[in-house]
VMD Tcl script that draws the C-alpha trace (Angstrom):
set ca {
  {-18.39 -11.12 28.25}
  {-20.36 -9.88 31.09}
  {-20.95 -12.24 34.72}
  {-24.37 -11.06 33.69}
  {-24.86 -13.60 30.66}
  {-24.42 -16.32 32.08}
  {-27.95 -16.69 32.99}
  {-29.66 -16.37 29.72}
  {-29.13 -20.38 28.79}
  {-29.60 -20.80 25.15}
  {-33.42 -22.86 26.25}
  {-34.11 -19.61 28.32}
  {-33.36 -17.18 25.18}
  {-35.33 -19.64 22.81}
  {-38.71 -19.21 24.33}
  {-38.48 -15.83 24.43}
  {-37.48 -15.08 20.98}
  {-40.47 -12.49 19.60}
  {-41.58 -13.79 15.81}
  {-44.41 -13.18 14.03}
  {-46.37 -15.85 12.38}
  {-46.47 -15.71 8.69}
  {-50.03 -15.61 6.75}
  {-48.92 -18.55 4.97}
  {-46.87 -20.75 7.61}
  {-49.81 -20.08 10.25}
  {-51.52 -23.15 9.63}
  {-48.38 -25.22 10.04}
  {-46.80 -23.74 13.09}
  {-44.47 -21.34 10.88}
  {-42.66 -18.41 12.49}
  {-41.19 -15.36 10.54}
  {-38.10 -13.23 11.55}
  {-38.91 -9.95 12.69}
  {-36.09 -7.64 12.74}
  {-37.78 -4.91 14.06}
  {-39.05 -6.47 17.49}
  {-35.43 -8.94 17.77}
  {-32.85 -6.75 17.25}
  {-34.16 -4.61 19.61}
  {-35.53 -6.45 22.41}
  {-31.58 -7.46 22.52}
  {-30.19 -4.37 22.10}
  {-31.69 -3.35 24.60}
  {-30.87 -6.40 27.01}
  {-27.24 -5.28 25.88}
  {-26.97 -1.95 26.97}
  {-28.98 -2.93 30.58}
  {-27.18 -5.56 31.35}
  {-23.64 -3.84 30.15}
  {-22.26 -6.62 28.42}
  {-19.94 -4.73 26.40}
  {-18.40 -2.83 29.04}
  {-14.39 -3.59 30.32}
  {-13.86 -4.51 33.69}
  {-11.96 -2.64 36.23}
  {-9.07 -4.56 37.23}
  {-10.30 -7.31 36.22}
  {-7.40 -10.22 36.33}
  {-8.71 -11.63 32.58}
  {-5.76 -10.37 30.38}
  {-6.83 -6.91 29.00}
  {-7.21 -6.55 25.25}
  {-7.96 -3.48 23.45}
  {-8.97 -2.43 20.49}
  {-9.85 1.23 18.50}
  {-11.64 2.04 15.59}
  {-10.68 6.07 14.27}
  {-13.43 8.09 15.79}
  {-16.24 8.90 13.60}
  {-16.54 12.98 12.44}
  {-20.26 13.86 13.13}
  {-20.23 16.17 9.90}
  {-22.78 14.33 7.84}
  {-26.27 13.24 7.57}
  {-25.41 10.07 9.10}
  {-22.91 6.78 8.85}
  {-21.82 5.59 5.21}
  {-21.41 2.41 4.45}
  {-17.44 2.80 4.99}
  {-17.66 3.31 8.47}
  {-20.10 -0.04 8.55}
  {-17.64 -1.76 6.80}
  {-14.82 -1.38 8.75}
  {-16.38 -1.21 12.36}
  {-18.15 -4.84 11.43}
  {-14.66 -6.38 10.92}
  {-13.05 -5.27 14.02}
  {-16.63 -5.68 15.89}
  {-16.05 -9.55 15.04}
  {-12.63 -9.31 16.27}
  {-14.04 -7.64 19.87}
  {-16.00 -9.93 20.06}
  {-13.87 -13.11 19.46}
  {-11.60 -11.71 22.03}
  {-14.52 -11.74 24.70}
  {-15.59 -15.33 23.49}
  {-11.62 -16.19 24.45}
  {-11.40 -14.75 28.10}
  {-10.37 -11.53 27.71}
  {-11.46 -8.02 29.27}
  {-11.65 -6.12 26.45}
  {-11.48 -2.61 26.33}
  {-13.74 -1.18 22.35}
  {-14.50 2.72 23.48}
  {-16.24 4.96 20.89}
  {-16.22 8.56 20.53}
  {-16.08 11.61 18.26}
  {-14.05 13.67 16.63}
  {-15.71 16.35 16.17}
  {-13.33 19.53 15.97}
  {-11.61 21.03 12.80}
  {-12.82 21.67 9.52}
  {-15.57 18.54 8.46}
  {-17.87 20.24 11.14}
  {-16.96 23.31 10.20}
  {-17.49 22.61 6.99}
  {-20.63 20.99 7.38}
  {-22.22 23.63 9.65}
  {-21.77 26.47 6.67}
  {-23.14 23.97 4.59}
  {-26.18 23.68 6.83}
  {-26.50 27.41 7.70}
  {-25.97 26.16 11.54}
  {-23.36 27.15 14.31}
  {-21.04 24.01 14.70}
  {-22.19 24.16 18.56}
  {-25.79 23.58 17.85}
  {-25.09 20.71 14.98}
  {-22.73 18.72 15.94}
  {-24.59 17.41 19.11}
  {-27.32 16.88 16.96}
  {-25.23 15.18 14.06}
  {-24.03 13.19 17.24}
  {-27.14 12.00 18.30}
  {-27.80 10.88 15.26}
  {-25.03 9.08 14.84}
  {-25.37 7.44 18.01}
  {-28.42 6.00 17.25}
  {-27.60 4.24 14.02}
  {-24.69 2.92 15.37}
  {-27.11 1.38 18.35}
  {-29.44 -0.11 15.59}
  {-25.93 -1.79 14.44}
  {-26.07 -3.57 17.29}
  {-22.15 -2.69 17.63}
  {-20.48 -4.02 20.69}
  {-18.82 -0.42 21.72}
  {-18.50 0.14 25.46}
  {-20.77 3.00 25.60}
  {-19.58 3.76 29.14}
  {-15.77 5.69 27.58}
  {-17.92 7.60 25.06}
  {-14.98 10.04 23.93}
  {-16.11 13.81 22.58}
  {-13.26 15.93 21.31}
  {-15.53 18.80 22.12}
  {-16.27 18.54 26.12}
  {-13.77 20.25 27.87}
  {-12.54 17.72 29.97}
  {-11.29 16.07 26.95}
  {-9.20 18.62 25.43}
  {-7.83 20.35 28.25}
  {-5.32 17.06 28.08}
  {-5.27 17.82 24.31}
  {-4.00 21.27 25.14}
  {-1.73 20.18 28.24}
  {0.60 17.93 26.18}
  {0.99 20.33 22.85}
  {2.50 22.61 26.01}
  {4.73 20.08 27.25}
  {5.90 19.76 23.66}
  {6.10 23.32 23.16}
  {7.95 23.93 26.09}
  {10.84 21.14 25.14}
  {11.18 22.55 22.23}
  {9.06 20.13 19.59}
  {6.92 21.77 18.70}
  {7.57 24.44 16.69}
  {6.05 26.79 13.41}
  {7.54 26.65 9.72}
  {6.58 27.58 6.57}
  {5.76 24.06 4.27}
  {4.71 22.67 0.99}
  {0.92 21.33 1.76}
  {-1.65 19.29 -0.56}
  {-4.22 21.56 -0.05}
  {-8.59 20.97 -1.62}
  {-10.37 23.91 -2.04}
  {-13.35 22.17 -1.79}
  {-12.73 21.22 1.64}
  {-11.20 23.96 2.37}
  {-8.23 21.81 4.65}
  {-4.59 20.26 3.90}
  {-4.54 17.34 3.01}
  {-2.02 14.24 3.95}
  {-0.14 12.79 0.70}
  {-2.00 9.48 1.65}
  {-4.97 11.21 0.80}
  {-3.82 12.48 -2.08}
  {-4.30 9.92 -5.52}
  {-2.25 9.61 -8.14}
  {-4.28 11.84 -10.51}
  {-3.63 14.87 -7.68}
  {-7.40 14.51 -6.36}
  {-8.40 14.65 -3.32}
  {-9.91 10.73 -2.61}
  {-12.75 12.07 -0.49}
  {-14.17 15.05 -2.38}
  {-12.31 14.06 -5.65}
  {-11.34 17.81 -5.89}
  {-8.31 18.64 -7.91}
  {-5.76 19.23 -5.18}
  {-3.34 21.88 -5.24}
  {0.84 22.78 -3.21}
  {0.84 25.96 -1.67}
  {2.89 27.00 1.46}
  {1.96 27.27 4.58}
  {2.38 27.80 7.73}
  {1.94 25.42 10.14}
  {2.57 23.52 13.75}
  {5.01 21.11 13.51}
  {5.72 18.36 16.21}
  {9.77 17.10 15.75}
  {9.70 13.22 15.17}
  {12.80 12.96 13.81}
  {14.20 12.86 17.52}
  {12.32 9.48 18.20}
  {12.67 8.26 14.63}
  {15.06 5.29 15.99}
  {12.58 4.33 18.32}
  {9.41 4.52 16.32}
  {11.36 2.35 13.79}
  {12.36 -0.14 15.84}
  {8.91 -0.43 17.53}
  {7.51 -0.98 13.57}
  {8.79 -4.65 14.46}
  {6.28 -4.90 17.30}
  {2.61 -4.20 15.52}
  {1.60 -6.62 13.33}
  {1.10 -4.57 10.16}
  {0.59 -5.03 6.90}
  {4.03 -4.05 4.18}
  {2.19 -1.72 2.84}
  {1.31 0.15 5.91}
  {4.45 -0.64 7.41}
  {6.45 1.11 4.56}
  {4.05 4.56 4.87}
  {5.06 4.47 8.46}
  {8.93 4.34 7.46}
  {8.59 7.23 5.00}
  {6.66 9.36 7.40}
  {9.10 8.72 10.29}
  {11.85 10.12 7.51}
  {14.77 9.33 8.62}
  {17.49 8.83 6.64}
  {21.53 9.27 7.13}
  {23.50 11.28 4.39}
  {25.60 14.75 3.99}
  {24.35 18.20 2.54}
  {26.58 19.19 0.03}
  {26.83 22.90 -1.08}
  {26.86 23.61 -4.52}
  {27.61 26.76 -6.42}
  {25.06 28.34 -9.38}
  {26.18 30.17 -12.11}
  {25.02 34.02 -12.01}
  {23.36 33.43 -8.19}
  {24.82 34.50 -5.20}
  {23.97 31.81 -3.19}
  {24.97 27.87 -3.03}
  {22.15 25.54 -3.12}
  {21.86 23.10 -0.49}
  {21.49 19.19 -1.63}
  {21.03 16.33 0.41}
  {22.38 13.18 -0.66}
  {22.70 9.60 1.00}
  {25.32 8.67 -1.47}
  {28.09 11.26 -1.23}
  {30.14 8.77 -2.88}
  {28.71 9.42 -6.47}
  {28.91 13.36 -6.05}
  {31.83 13.58 -8.50}
  {29.37 11.23 -11.68}
  {26.29 13.91 -10.38}
  {25.80 15.85 -13.92}
  {22.94 17.84 -12.61}
  {20.28 18.47 -9.30}
  {17.00 18.34 -9.77}
  {15.26 20.88 -7.64}
  {11.22 21.66 -7.58}
  {9.71 24.23 -9.13}
  {7.99 25.16 -5.15}
  {11.62 25.98 -3.99}
  {12.33 28.61 -2.24}
  {15.27 28.96 -4.51}
  {13.73 28.95 -7.81}
  {12.78 32.16 -7.12}
  {16.10 33.68 -6.67}
  {16.88 32.38 -10.67}
  {16.26 35.49 -13.29}
  {16.55 33.70 -15.62}
  {13.15 34.47 -18.22}
  {14.07 30.50 -19.64}
  {12.67 28.71 -16.81}
  {8.89 30.74 -16.65}
  {7.08 28.59 -19.17}
  {7.75 25.83 -17.31}
  {6.91 27.38 -14.00}
  {3.52 28.49 -15.62}
  {2.86 24.49 -16.86}
  {3.53 23.11 -13.75}
  {1.30 25.32 -11.27}
  {-0.85 25.39 -14.06}
  {-1.39 21.45 -13.83}
  {-1.19 21.67 -9.73}
  {-4.10 23.99 -9.53}
}
mol new
graphics top color blue
foreach p $ca { graphics top sphere $p radius 0.5 }
foreach p [lrange $ca 0 end-1] q [lrange $ca 1 end] { graphics top cylinder $p $q radius 0.2 }
display resetview
């Protein structure tokens, strides 16, 4: 906690505590809790005294905790924000009480389709509506009394911030780690954006808006994460993730050892290449499963496959 906190002793705080007397209890000296007065008083004090600011070059042990920065792309906060932030805020406060110099920043993930879609919905340019939303979100967050370090507030639309996003992308590109390719994506027609597999529910709908998603091919910028697969996998042992999250990370990293086997297909000149982690089972294989979106399927001239492809397309669309 801030060094200035020491001067606020319990008795002194109690003597300044604002209340409003109730009609039924006034004669007996009873007082009612007035949140509007009390919360605004102490929130103003916290901000003035910088209670939640991390101190540069402090001798205290460091502790860094981070929430996912919100999209300022709606009318305001929702209960999902408050649920996750309250838990993290309690953790940050605990570490401060344990003597740590806690860095707990806040910011705004203000670029991208969420902000653009909201601007289209409201008929206002993003450059105008995003700052308005940030102002609204900020007031709501402060009213909750969350212990963010506002001196380190970040806005991804600030050129002083995104110049470094651009810089690091260029470093990836120069090193051959960033490239373009046509890849299958999960597409939400309502949000007009691609989704990660984790954002698509078992019934094929978008977890946020409930729209049925579809698979489509799109040219995307990709990063060669597999070049760092060994290190990424090894470092999972250094973090205390739940098993489900660790498995998601392992699947996302996507490191597998195996070989490509080329198979001839009757009636098709081109061979189909199949990756397998168990080449020893090759001679017992009786069929190969090919995804309906695979480019090889388009080269099959057999009309008997078309009804199946139409059925799959209808379900995914």
